[in-house]
Every structure is written in structure tokens, then in C-alpha cells.
C-alpha positions as CSV (number, residue, x, y, z in Angstrom):
1,M,-70.3,47.5,170.3
2,T,-68.3,44.6,169.5
3,N,-64.5,44.8,170.2
4,V,-62.3,42.5,168.0
5,S,-61.2,39.6,170.0
6,E,-59.4,37.0,167.8
7,E,-57.6,36.8,164.3
8,G,-59.4,36.2,161.3
9,E,-62.8,37.8,162.5
10,I,-64.9,39.6,159.6
11,F,-66.7,42.9,160.2
12,E,-68.8,44.5,157.8
13,C,-70.3,48.4,157.8
14,E,-73.9,48.3,157.4
15,I,-73.6,51.9,155.8
16,C,-71.0,51.5,152.8
17,G,-70.7,47.7,152.8
18,N,-66.8,47.8,153.6
19,V,-65.6,44.4,154.8
20,V,-62.7,43.9,157.2
21,E,-60.6,40.8,158.0
22,V,-58.4,40.9,161.2
23,K,-54.9,40.0,160.7
24,E,-53.7,41.0,164.2
25,V,-55.8,41.3,167.1
26,G,-54.9,44.8,169.1
27,G,-58.3,45.2,170.9
28,G,-60.7,48.0,170.9
29,E,-63.7,48.5,168.2
30,L,-63.7,48.9,164.3
31,V,-65.8,51.9,163.3
32,C,-66.6,52.9,159.4
33,C,-68.8,55.6,158.4
34,G,-69.2,57.1,162.1
35,E,-70.7,53.6,163.2
36,S,-69.4,50.4,164.8
37,M,-68.7,48.2,162.3
38,L,-70.8,44.5,162.8
39,L,-69.0,41.1,163.5
40,K,-70.3,38.9,160.4
41,G,-72.1,35.8,161.6
42,E,-73.6,37.1,164.5
């Protein structure tokens, strides 16, 4: 599980390929297709 921690982070779904860039940090975890999204670059 990777929580959103800073503006500009990019997350990707391993299942469908959706990519999300964080514009405003609210905390929590990003989920897509029922699975946690992965922080790109890790």
C-alpha cells in the first residue's frame, strides 16, 4: 500500500494502465480495478 504524500506524484494501475498525477494531496490510497495503484519510479 502506497499513500499519496506529495503533489506531482504519478500512480499507475498494473491492470488497465490508467495513470494518475496528484494535483492536491488529501492523503489516503489510490485504487483502480480493485487494486492499489503503484507509485511510478519505485
